[in-house]
C-alpha positions in Angstrom: -15.5 19.0 -33.3 -15.2 20.0 -29.6 -18.6 19.7 -27.9 -19.6 23.0 -26.3 -21.4 20.9 -23.6 -18.2 19.5 -22.2 -16.0 22.3 -20.6 -13.2 19.8 -20.0 -12.8 19.2 -23.8 -11.7 22.7 -24.7 -8.1 23.6 -24.0 -7.7 26.6 -21.7 -4.6 28.7 -20.8 -3.5 26.2 -18.3 -3.6 23.3 -20.8 -1.7 25.3 -23.3 0.9 26.3 -20.7 1.4 22.8 -19.6 2.0 21.7 -23.0 4.5 24.5 -23.7 6.3 23.5 -20.5 6.4 19.8 -21.5 3.9 18.4 -19.1 1.1 16.1 -20.4 -1.7 17.7 -18.4 -2.8 21.0 -16.9 -3.0 19.4 -13.4 0.8 20.2 -12.9 -0.3 23.8 -12.0 -2.6 22.5 -9.2 0.3 20.7 -7.6 2.6 23.6 -8.2 0.3 26.0 -6.4 -0.3 23.5 -3.4 3.5 23.1 -3.3 4.1 26.8 -3.2 1.4 27.4 -0.5 2.4 24.6 1.9 6.1 24.1 1.0 5.4 20.5 0.2 8.4 19.3 -1.9 12.1 19.6 -1.2 15.3 18.1 -2.5 16.0 14.5 -1.4 12.4 13.6 -0.5 10.7 10.4 -1.2 7.4 10.8 -3.0 4.6 8.4 -3.7 2.3 9.5 -6.5 -1.0 7.5 -6.5 -3.0 7.3 -9.7 -0.1 9.0 -11.5 -1.3 8.9 -15.2 -0.8 10.8 -17.4 2.4 11.8 -15.4 2.4 15.5 -14.7 2.5 15.3 -10.9 5.3 12.7 -11.1 7.4 14.8 -13.5 6.9 17.9 -11.3 7.8 16.0 -8.1 10.8 14.5 -9.7 12.1 18.0 -10.6 11.5 19.2 -7.1 13.1 16.3 -5.1 16.1 16.1 -7.6 18.4 13.3 -8.2 19.0 12.8 -4.4 15.3 12.0 -4.0 12.9 9.3 -5.2 9.5 9.3 -6.8 7.3 6.2 -7.2 4.4 6.7 -9.7 1.7 4.1 -9.7 -1.3 3.8 -12.0 -3.4 1.0 -13.6 -2.9 3.0 -16.9 0.5 3.7 -18.5 1.7 7.3 -18.1 3.1 7.7 -21.6 5.8 10.1 -20.6 9.5 9.8 -19.8 10.6 10.2 -16.2 14.2 10.8 -15.0 16.2 8.0 -13.5 15.3 8.8 -9.9 11.5 8.5 -10.7 10.0 5.1 -11.3 6.6 4.2 -12.8 4.9 1.0 -11.8 1.7 -0.1 -13.7 -0.6 -1.6 -11.0 -3.2 -1.0 -8.2 -2.2 2.3 -6.5 -4.6 1.6 -3.7 -3.8 -2.0 -2.8 -1.8 -2.1 0.4 -1.0 -5.8 -0.6 0.8 -4.4 -3.7 4.5 -4.7 -2.5 5.5 -2.3 -5.3 4.0 0.6 -3.4 6.6 0.3 -0.6 9.7 0.5 -3.0 10.8 3.8 -1.4 8.9 3.8 1.8 8.6 5.3 4.2 7.6 8.4 2.1 7.9 12.0 2.9 4.9 13.0 0.7 2.0 10.9 -0.6 0.1 12.4 -3.5 -3.3 11.5 -5.0 -4.9 13.4 -7.9 -7.3 10.5 -8.5 -10.9 11.1 -9.5 -13.5 8.6 -10.5 -14.6 8.3 -14.2 -17.7 10.7 -13.9 -21.0 9.1 -14.7 -23.1 12.2 -14.8 -24.8 11.1 -11.5 -23.4 13.7 -9.1 -24.3 11.8 -5.9 -22.7 8.6 -7.2 -19.6 10.5 -8.5 -19.2 12.2 -5.1 -19.5 8.9 -3.2 -16.9 7.2 -5.5 -14.6 10.3 -5.1 -14.9 10.0 -1.3 -14.0 6.2 -1.5 -10.9 7.0 -3.6 -9.8 9.7 -1.3 -10.2 7.5 1.8 -8.3 4.6 0.3 -5.5 6.9 -0.8 -5.4 8.3 2.7 -5.1 4.7 4.1 -2.1 4.3 1.9 -0.6 7.6 3.1 -1.2 6.6 6.7 0.4 3.1 6.2 3.4 4.2 4.1 4.0 7.8 5.1 7.0 8.5 7.5 6.3 10.3 10.8 6.1 14.0 10.0 5.2 13.4 6.4 2.5 15.0 4.2 -0.5 13.9 2.2 -2.4 15.5 -0.6 -5.6 14.1 -1.9 -8.3 15.2 -4.3 -12.0 14.9 -3.3 -15.2 16.1 -4.7 -17.1 18.5 -2.3 -20.1 16.8 -0.8 -21.6 15.9 2.5 -18.8 13.3 3.0 -16.2 16.0 3.2 -16.3 16.6 7.0 -15.8 12.8 7.4 -12.8 12.9 5.1 -11.4 15.8 7.0 -11.8 14.1 10.3 -10.0 11.1 9.2 -7.2 13.3 7.8 -6.9 15.0 11.2 -6.7 11.5 12.9 -3.5 10.8 11.0 -2.0 14.3 10.5 -1.5 17.2 13.0 -2.4 19.9 10.5 -5.2 19.8 7.9 -6.3 22.4 5.4 -8.3 22.5 2.1 -7.0 24.1 -1.0 -8.8 24.9 -4.3 -6.1 25.8 -6.7 -6.5 28.5 -9.2 -6.1 26.0 -12.1 -9.3 24.1 -11.0 -12.1 24.6 -13.6 -15.0 26.8 -12.4 -17.5 23.9 -13.1 -15.5 21.4 -11.0 -16.5 20.4 -7.5 -13.0 19.1 -6.8 -10.8 20.4 -3.8 -7.6 19.1 -2.3 -7.3 18.1 1.3 -3.8 18.5 2.6 -2.4 16.8 5.7 1.0 17.8 7.3 3.0 16.3 10.0 1.9 12.7 10.1 1.4 11.5 13.6 3.9 8.8 14.7 
């Protein structure tokens, strides 16, 4: 029985549409909208997907970059979905710059992070952990992204958001916030997008 108290447990139209399209999660439509709005992904690009499980973003990115591109998907958990030959999954720490696997296709044209903490119910704690995940993912993007590359990272809205945006602008010439239509109404998540990484 699905709990009425958990809005994330009940499938919505995005969940059903993702399943119909062969994607493991509804989050694919968030990336699709971001891609459409900022023209993020093109054929031949090298993409790093941090915290890739269950695999929807990696699948979408692989489709967009095509066989001439490369996607490296990294997560502590297995993704449980098949990727095409030009996309590789590595099980490991997506946020460790000492993890040599992260640099497999570096420098990257796009670094993606849809990571969120396992929510505890303590809003302040969850926001702080989301901020930490975002900042660590941004550090990976800054280290492994090519000059002119892009970064997309999820973060929970909080008083730390201005600090996150300031750090994003330190590394990227352009910065904007996007809250995709597919975001659930109860969610405080937003995506911070950096473009044109500084050399």
